C-alpha positions as a LaTeX table, in Angstrom:
\begin{tabular}{lrrr}
\hline
Residue & $x$ (\AA) & $y$ (\AA) & $z$ (\AA) \\
\hline
Met1 & 8.35 & 11.59 & $-9.11$ \\
Leu2 & 9.11 & 7.99 & $-10.10$ \\
Lys3 & 10.38 & 7.28 & $-13.60$ \\
Leu4 & 10.39 & 3.73 & $-14.95$ \\
Ser5 & 12.19 & 2.91 & $-18.19$ \\
Leu6 & 11.57 & $-0.40$ & $-19.94$ \\
His7 & 14.26 & $-2.01$ & $-22.12$ \\
Ala8 & 14.45 & $-4.99$ & $-24.46$ \\
Ser9 & 17.77 & $-6.04$ & $-22.99$ \\
Ala10 & 19.54 & $-7.25$ & $-19.90$ \\
Pro11 & 19.98 & $-4.49$ & $-17.28$ \\
Arg12 & 23.69 & $-4.04$ & $-17.97$ \\
Ser13 & 22.91 & $-3.39$ & $-21.65$ \\
Ala14 & 20.00 & $-0.97$ & $-21.12$ \\
Ser15 & 20.33 & 2.15 & $-23.26$ \\
Pro16 & 18.17 & 4.74 & $-25.05$ \\
Gln17 & 18.52 & 2.63 & $-28.21$ \\
Asn18 & 16.69 & $-0.40$ & $-26.71$ \\
Arg19 & 14.17 & 1.51 & $-24.61$ \\
Ile20 & 10.68 & 0.26 & $-25.45$ \\
Gly21 & 8.51 & 1.98 & $-22.85$ \\
Gly22 & 8.33 & 4.45 & $-20.01$ \\
Leu23 & 6.17 & 5.35 & $-17.03$ \\
Asp24 & 6.07 & 8.62 & $-15.07$ \\
Val25 & 4.33 & 8.57 & $-11.68$ \\
Ala26 & 3.75 & 11.71 & $-9.59$ \\
Tyr27 & 1.67 & 12.71 & $-6.60$ \\
Asp28 & $-1.81$ & 14.09 & $-7.14$ \\
Lys29 & $-2.33$ & 14.25 & $-3.36$ \\
Leu30 & 0.50 & 13.81 & $-0.89$ \\
Ala31 & $-0.76$ & 12.15 & 2.30 \\
Ala32 & $-0.36$ & 8.94 & 4.28 \\
Arg33 & $-2.92$ & 7.53 & 1.81 \\
Ala34 & $-1.81$ & 9.24 & $-1.36$ \\
Asp35 & $-3.31$ & 9.75 & $-4.80$ \\
Tyr36 & $-1.02$ & 9.25 & $-7.78$ \\
Lys37 & $-1.25$ & 10.32 & $-11.41$ \\
Ala38 & 0.68 & 8.56 & $-14.13$ \\
Val39 & 1.42 & 8.54 & $-17.84$ \\
Met40 & 2.70 & 5.46 & $-19.68$ \\
Trp41 & 4.03 & 5.11 & $-23.22$ \\
Thr42 & 5.05 & 2.18 & $-25.37$ \\
Ala43 & 7.33 & 2.19 & $-28.39$ \\
Gly44 & 5.30 & 1.92 & $-31.58$ \\
Leu45 & 2.03 & 2.72 & $-29.80$ \\
Gly46 & 2.74 & 6.09 & $-28.23$ \\
Glu47 & 1.41 & 7.58 & $-25.02$ \\
Gln48 & $-1.65$ & 6.15 & $-23.31$ \\
Ala49 & $-4.34$ & 8.12 & $-21.52$ \\
Pro50 & $-3.32$ & 9.25 & $-18.01$ \\
Val51 & $-4.45$ & 7.13 & $-15.05$ \\
Gln52 & $-4.87$ & 7.66 & $-11.31$ \\
Leu53 & $-4.15$ & 5.35 & $-8.41$ \\
Leu54 & $-6.20$ & 6.58 & $-5.46$ \\
Asn55 & $-5.91$ & 6.22 & $-1.70$ \\
Tyr56 & $-2.75$ & 4.09 & $-1.78$ \\
Pro57 & $-0.95$ & 3.61 & 1.58 \\
Arg58 & 2.57 & 4.99 & 1.47 \\
Trp59 & 5.61 & 3.29 & 3.04 \\
Ser60 & 3.68 & 0.04 & 3.45 \\
Ala61 & 5.01 & $-2.19$ & 0.63 \\
Ser62 & 7.64 & $-2.46$ & $-2.07$ \\
Ile63 & 7.90 & 0.28 & $-4.67$ \\
Trp64 & 7.06 & $-2.47$ & $-7.17$ \\
Asp65 & 3.64 & $-3.02$ & $-5.63$ \\
Leu66 & 2.80 & 0.62 & $-6.36$ \\
Leu67 & 4.24 & 0.64 & $-9.87$ \\
Val68 & 2.64 & $-2.59$ & $-11.04$ \\
Arg69 & $-0.79$ & $-1.41$ & $-9.87$ \\
Val70 & $-0.31$ & 1.76 & $-11.90$ \\
Ile71 & 0.78 & $-0.28$ & $-14.94$ \\
Cys72 & $-2.29$ & $-2.52$ & $-14.64$ \\
Leu73 & $-4.51$ & 0.57 & $-14.56$ \\
Gly74 & $-2.74$ & 1.88 & $-17.63$ \\
Met75 & $-3.28$ & $-1.37$ & $-19.52$ \\
Ser76 & $-6.82$ & $-2.33$ & $-18.57$ \\
Arg77 & $-8.16$ & 0.42 & $-16.26$ \\
Lys78 & $-8.32$ & $-2.29$ & $-13.58$ \\
Glu79 & $-6.09$ & $-2.72$ & $-10.54$ \\
Glu80 & $-5.47$ & $-6.34$ & $-11.45$ \\
Ile81 & $-3.54$ & $-8.47$ & $-13.91$ \\
Trp82 & $-5.93$ & $-9.06$ & $-16.78$ \\
Pro83 & $-6.88$ & $-11.45$ & $-18.23$ \\
Ala84 & $-6.45$ & $-13.66$ & $-15.21$ \\
Ser85 & $-5.44$ & $-16.70$ & $-17.25$ \\
Ile86 & $-3.96$ & $-17.33$ & $-20.71$ \\
Pro87 & $-4.18$ & $-20.67$ & $-22.57$ \\
Asn88 & $-0.94$ & $-22.64$ & $-22.64$ \\
Arg89 & 0.04 & $-22.55$ & $-26.31$ \\
Arg90 & 2.91 & $-24.38$ & $-27.94$ \\
Ser91 & 3.89 & $-21.43$ & $-30.12$ \\
Gly92 & 3.62 & $-17.68$ & $-30.08$ \\
Pro93 & 5.64 & $-14.49$ & $-29.51$ \\
Tyr94 & 8.33 & $-14.29$ & $-26.84$ \\
Met95 & 11.05 & $-12.02$ & $-25.47$ \\
Leu96 & 14.59 & $-13.05$ & $-24.64$ \\
His97 & 15.23 & $-10.17$ & $-22.22$ \\
Leu98 & 13.17 & $-7.47$ & $-20.55$ \\
Ser99 & 14.50 & $-5.10$ & $-17.92$ \\
Ala100 & 13.09 & $-2.15$ & $-16.02$ \\
Leu101 & 14.92 & 0.63 & $-14.20$ \\
Val102 & 13.12 & 2.79 & $-11.61$ \\
Glu103 & 14.50 & 6.20 & $-10.66$ \\
His104 & 13.31 & 8.53 & $-7.90$ \\
Trp105 & 13.38 & 12.22 & $-8.76$ \\
Pro106 & 12.43 & 13.88 & $-5.44$ \\
Asp107 & 12.15 & 17.39 & $-6.86$ \\
Gly108 & 12.05 & 16.73 & $-10.59$ \\
Leu109 & 15.73 & 17.62 & $-11.06$ \\
Asp110 & 17.93 & 15.23 & $-12.99$ \\
Thr111 & 20.88 & 15.91 & $-10.69$ \\
Arg112 & 19.13 & 14.36 & $-7.67$ \\
Arg113 & 17.76 & 11.20 & $-9.22$ \\
Ala114 & 18.52 & 7.85 & $-7.63$ \\
Val115 & 17.83 & 4.26 & $-8.70$ \\
Val116 & 15.34 & 2.70 & $-6.28$ \\
Gly117 & 14.38 & $-0.49$ & $-8.09$ \\
Thr118 & 15.20 & $-2.81$ & $-10.97$ \\
Ala119 & 13.57 & $-5.81$ & $-12.63$ \\
Tyr120 & 14.92 & $-8.36$ & $-15.07$ \\
Val121 & 12.79 & $-10.94$ & $-16.89$ \\
Gln122 & 14.76 & $-13.52$ & $-18.86$ \\
Met123 & 13.52 & $-16.36$ & $-21.02$ \\
Cys124 & 14.78 & $-19.78$ & $-19.98$ \\
Thr125 & 16.14 & $-22.45$ & $-22.33$ \\
Thr126 & 12.53 & $-23.44$ & $-23.16$ \\
Arg127 & 10.79 & $-20.79$ & $-25.21$ \\
Arg128 & 8.06 & $-18.80$ & $-23.46$ \\
Asn129 & 9.28 & $-19.99$ & $-20.03$ \\
Tyr130 & 10.62 & $-17.13$ & $-17.91$ \\
Arg131 & 12.30 & $-16.32$ & $-14.63$ \\
Ala132 & 12.38 & $-12.82$ & $-13.15$ \\
Thr133 & 14.41 & $-10.98$ & $-10.53$ \\
Phe134 & 13.04 & $-7.90$ & $-8.78$ \\
Gln135 & 15.13 & $-5.58$ & $-6.63$ \\
Asp136 & 13.97 & $-2.89$ & $-4.22$ \\
Asp137 & 16.63 & $-0.60$ & $-2.74$ \\
Ile138 & 15.12 & $-1.05$ & 0.74 \\
Leu139 & 13.53 & $-4.52$ & 0.68 \\
Gly140 & 16.24 & $-6.24$ & $-1.32$ \\
Glu141 & 15.90 & $-8.87$ & $-4.03$ \\
Trp142 & 13.50 & $-11.69$ & $-4.77$ \\
Val143 & 13.38 & $-14.20$ & $-7.63$ \\
Thr144 & 10.35 & $-15.85$ & $-9.22$ \\
Pro145 & 9.98 & $-19.52$ & $-9.96$ \\
Val146 & 9.99 & $-20.40$ & $-13.66$ \\
Phe147 & 6.65 & $-19.37$ & $-15.15$ \\
Arg148 & 5.09 & $-19.74$ & $-18.59$ \\
His149 & 3.59 & $-16.90$ & $-20.65$ \\
Thr150 & 2.02 & $-17.72$ & $-24.04$ \\
Pro151 & $-0.22$ & $-14.85$ & $-25.22$ \\
Asp152 & $-1.43$ & $-14.34$ & $-28.80$ \\
Ala153 & 0.24 & $-10.92$ & $-28.78$ \\
Leu154 & 3.00 & $-10.17$ & $-26.29$ \\
Thr155 & 3.33 & $-6.75$ & $-24.69$ \\
Pro156 & 6.30 & $-5.96$ & $-22.44$ \\
Trp157 & 4.09 & $-4.31$ & $-19.78$ \\
Asp158 & 1.95 & $-7.45$ & $-19.51$ \\
Leu159 & 5.03 & $-9.66$ & $-19.16$ \\
Leu160 & 6.41 & $-7.39$ & $-16.43$ \\
Thr161 & 3.18 & $-7.35$ & $-14.41$ \\
Arg162 & 2.80 & $-11.12$ & $-14.61$ \\
Ala163 & 6.41 & $-11.56$ & $-13.52$ \\
Phe164 & 5.68 & $-9.41$ & $-10.47$ \\
Gly165 & 2.62 & $-11.50$ & $-9.72$ \\
Trp166 & 4.74 & $-14.64$ & $-9.70$ \\
Ala167 & 7.29 & $-12.92$ & $-7.44$ \\
Ala168 & 4.68 & $-11.63$ & $-4.97$ \\
Thr169 & 2.03 & $-14.37$ & $-4.91$ \\
Gly170 & 3.43 & $-17.38$ & $-6.76$ \\
Gly171 & 0.93 & $-16.88$ & $-9.58$ \\
Pro172 & $-0.25$ & $-14.38$ & $-12.21$ \\
Glu173 & $-2.19$ & $-12.14$ & $-9.81$ \\
Leu174 & $-1.53$ & $-9.16$ & $-7.59$ \\
Pro175 & $-1.36$ & $-9.48$ & $-3.82$ \\
Pro176 & $-4.04$ & $-7.70$ & $-1.79$ \\
Arg177 & $-3.50$ & $-3.99$ & $-1.32$ \\
Pro178 & $-1.23$ & $-3.39$ & 1.67 \\
Asp179 & $-2.70$ & $-1.88$ & 4.81 \\
Leu180 & $-1.41$ & 1.50 & 5.91 \\
Tyr181 & 1.52 & 0.88 & 8.22 \\
Lys182 & 0.83 & 2.15 & 11.72 \\
Pro183 & 3.42 & 1.52 & 14.44 \\
Ile184 & 2.37 & 1.18 & 18.05 \\
Pro185 & 3.45 & 4.34 & 19.90 \\
Val186 & 4.71 & 4.15 & 23.48 \\
Pro187 & 3.21 & 6.76 & 25.86 \\
Met188 & 5.86 & 8.43 & 27.96 \\
Gly189 & 5.00 & 11.43 & 30.09 \\
Ser190 & 3.13 & 14.03 & 28.08 \\
Asp191 & 4.17 & 12.59 & 24.72 \\
Ser192 & 4.17 & 9.33 & 22.75 \\
Tyr193 & 7.19 & 7.88 & 20.98 \\
Val194 & 7.89 & 5.42 & 18.19 \\
Asn195 & 10.84 & 3.07 & 18.60 \\
Leu196 & 12.38 & 2.92 & 15.12 \\
Asp197 & 13.96 & $-0.46$ & 15.82 \\
Thr198 & 10.44 & $-1.93$ & 15.93 \\
Val199 & 9.22 & $-0.29$ & 12.71 \\
Ser200 & 8.79 & $-2.60$ & 9.71 \\
Glu201 & 10.46 & $-2.01$ & 6.36 \\
Pro202 & 10.24 & $-0.05$ & 4.14 \\
Ala203 & 8.96 & 2.52 & 6.65 \\
Arg204 & 12.00 & 2.16 & 8.93 \\
Thr205 & 14.63 & 2.99 & 6.32 \\
Gly206 & 12.36 & 5.59 & 4.75 \\
Cys207 & 11.97 & 7.33 & 8.09 \\
Tyr208 & 15.71 & 7.33 & 8.76 \\
Arg209 & 16.35 & 8.86 & 5.32 \\
Trp210 & 13.69 & 11.50 & 5.90 \\
Leu211 & 15.08 & 12.36 & 9.34 \\
Asn212 & 18.53 & 12.78 & 7.82 \\
Lys213 & 17.23 & 15.11 & 5.10 \\
Gln214 & 15.33 & 17.18 & 7.67 \\
Ala215 & 18.33 & 17.25 & 10.05 \\
Ile216 & 16.18 & 15.74 & 12.81 \\
Asp217 & 17.96 & 13.64 & 15.41 \\
Thr218 & 16.46 & 10.60 & 17.07 \\
Val219 & 16.14 & 10.72 & 20.86 \\
Glu220 & 16.76 & 8.34 & 23.71 \\
Val221 & 13.75 & 7.71 & 25.91 \\
Pro222 & 13.98 & 6.09 & 29.38 \\
Asp223 & 12.70 & 2.50 & 29.43 \\
Ile224 & 12.67 & 2.29 & 25.61 \\
Glu225 & 15.64 & 0.47 & 24.11 \\
Gly226 & 16.49 & 1.95 & 20.73 \\
Pro227 & 16.35 & 5.25 & 18.82 \\
Cys228 & 12.99 & 7.03 & 19.01 \\
Val229 & 11.02 & 9.81 & 17.36 \\
Thr230 & 7.83 & 11.36 & 18.61 \\
Glu231 & 4.58 & 9.96 & 17.28 \\
Ala232 & 3.89 & 13.37 & 15.70 \\
Gln233 & 7.21 & 13.24 & 13.83 \\
Phe234 & 6.47 & 9.76 & 12.52 \\
Val235 & 3.02 & 10.80 & 11.34 \\
Thr236 & 4.59 & 13.76 & 9.54 \\
Phe237 & 7.00 & 11.36 & 7.84 \\
Leu238 & 4.12 & 9.16 & 6.64 \\
Gln239 & 2.26 & 12.17 & 5.31 \\
Lys240 & 5.01 & 14.26 & 3.74 \\
Ala241 & 8.25 & 12.35 & 3.07 \\
Val242 & 9.13 & 12.10 & $-0.63$ \\
\hline
\end{tabular}
């Protein structure tokens, strides 16, 4: 399960007292193309109707790509940032700070949770101008350019999704859905192998973590430079690793 907590503060000041929203995301179907179910709540508004994100390719993009698509579905029942454009107004509501903390609970137990992503949206010296920083524990950090957000009524979820759009595409829209990551296996004798050094992130680090949890060692294969796993093992990782 993924748990996102939303706070009206800088990340270092996040606490239960300034928590203004939350999102719980769990598997409905665990597979290489997984189905997710999610529940989102907002302070003052309560819990929204559950949503589903279907047929999403695992280990193919940042954790933020998955979460923001779920948030968009929760807000508008569309896998897109909506409305696409907002008039540039001189006045209106704004937020000084908005931060999000994402935790991974692999078996639902509090004792095994780990932070896998953070986001921080901060208003610049000009009101309603913002800059955001997103962090993914595998893919690292990226920062948006300064962007302007001037809605009639500001919601923190909308501000967060638009900030991600600016980080991912340079504008207030989502990138295309990622394709399912499929490495090119190398036939060798009666089996085929995947060279982990050639696997793209986040699948590479995800696979190493899964191998470690399963106590599976990589192997050395003649004529392949780098640690390898069998193609069957890599497919199992894509389908079952959590």
